[in-house]
C-alpha positions in Angstrom: 40.1 -28.8 -15.3 38.5 -32.1 -16.2 37.2 -33.5 -19.5 33.6 -32.4 -19.0 32.7 -28.7 -19.3 32.3 -27.2 -15.8 34.3 -30.1 -14.2 37.0 -28.2 -12.4 38.7 -28.1 -9.0 40.9 -25.5 -7.2 43.8 -26.5 -5.0 46.6 -24.5 -3.4 50.3 -25.5 -3.7 50.3 -26.2 0.0 47.3 -28.6 -0.4 49.0 -30.3 -3.4 52.3 -30.7 -1.5 50.4 -32.3 1.4 48.6 -34.8 -0.9 51.8 -35.6 -2.7 53.7 -36.2 0.5 50.9 -38.4 1.9 50.9 -40.5 -1.3 54.7 -40.7 -1.4 54.5 -42.2 2.1 51.9 -44.7 0.8 54.1 -45.7 -2.1 57.1 -46.2 0.4 54.9 -48.3 2.6 54.2 -50.5 -0.4 57.9 -51.0 -0.9 58.4 -48.6 -3.8 61.8 -47.1 -3.8 64.1 -45.0 -6.0 64.5 -46.5 -9.4 61.4 -48.7 -9.2 58.9 -48.5 -12.0 55.2 -47.7 -11.4 52.3 -47.7 -13.9 49.5 -45.2 -13.4 46.1 -46.1 -15.0 43.8 -43.2 -14.2 41.6 -40.7 -16.0 42.5 -37.0 -16.0 41.8 -36.3 -12.4 43.7 -34.6 -9.5 44.9 -38.0 -8.2 46.8 -38.6 -11.5 48.9 -35.5 -10.9 49.4 -36.4 -7.2 50.5 -40.0 -8.2 53.0 -38.6 -10.8 54.5 -36.1 -8.4 54.7 -38.6 -5.6 56.6 -41.0 -7.8 59.0 -38.2 -8.8 59.4 -37.2 -5.1 60.7 -40.7 -4.1 62.6 -41.2 -7.4 60.4 -43.9 -8.9 59.9 -43.9 -12.6 56.3 -43.6 -13.7 54.4 -44.6 -16.8 51.0 -43.1 -17.4 48.6 -45.4 -19.3 45.5 -43.7 -20.8 42.5 -44.9 -18.9 40.7 -45.8 -22.1 43.1 -48.6 -23.0 41.9 -52.2 -22.8 43.1 -54.7 -20.1 45.3 -56.4 -22.7 47.0 -53.1 -23.7 47.6 -52.3 -20.0 49.0 -55.7 -19.4 51.5 -55.3 -22.3 52.7 -52.0 -21.0 53.1 -53.4 -17.5 55.1 -56.3 -18.7 57.2 -54.1 -21.1 58.3 -51.7 -18.4 58.6 -54.3 -15.6 56.6 -52.2 -13.2 56.5 -53.1 -9.6 53.1 -51.4 -8.8 50.0 -50.4 -10.7 48.0 -47.3 -9.5 44.3 -47.4 -10.5 
């Protein structure tokens, strides 16, 4: 369920697994591997969950940054964790 009333989506475990595997392959194609750090800058949407699970699937560490943070705050967090990829 999203932030807005009535904003919801239904997905099966099979569909979620398919999306997670697809995105894990995208991350691998971008050179992300086990132990790499990835920052995720998304609102509360399905793609946030998919990105988190895809990182976990390949063994990459992820840091979720609230989408309401400013560019400077995001920059500080990226530099602090030394991430190799930003998902927006």
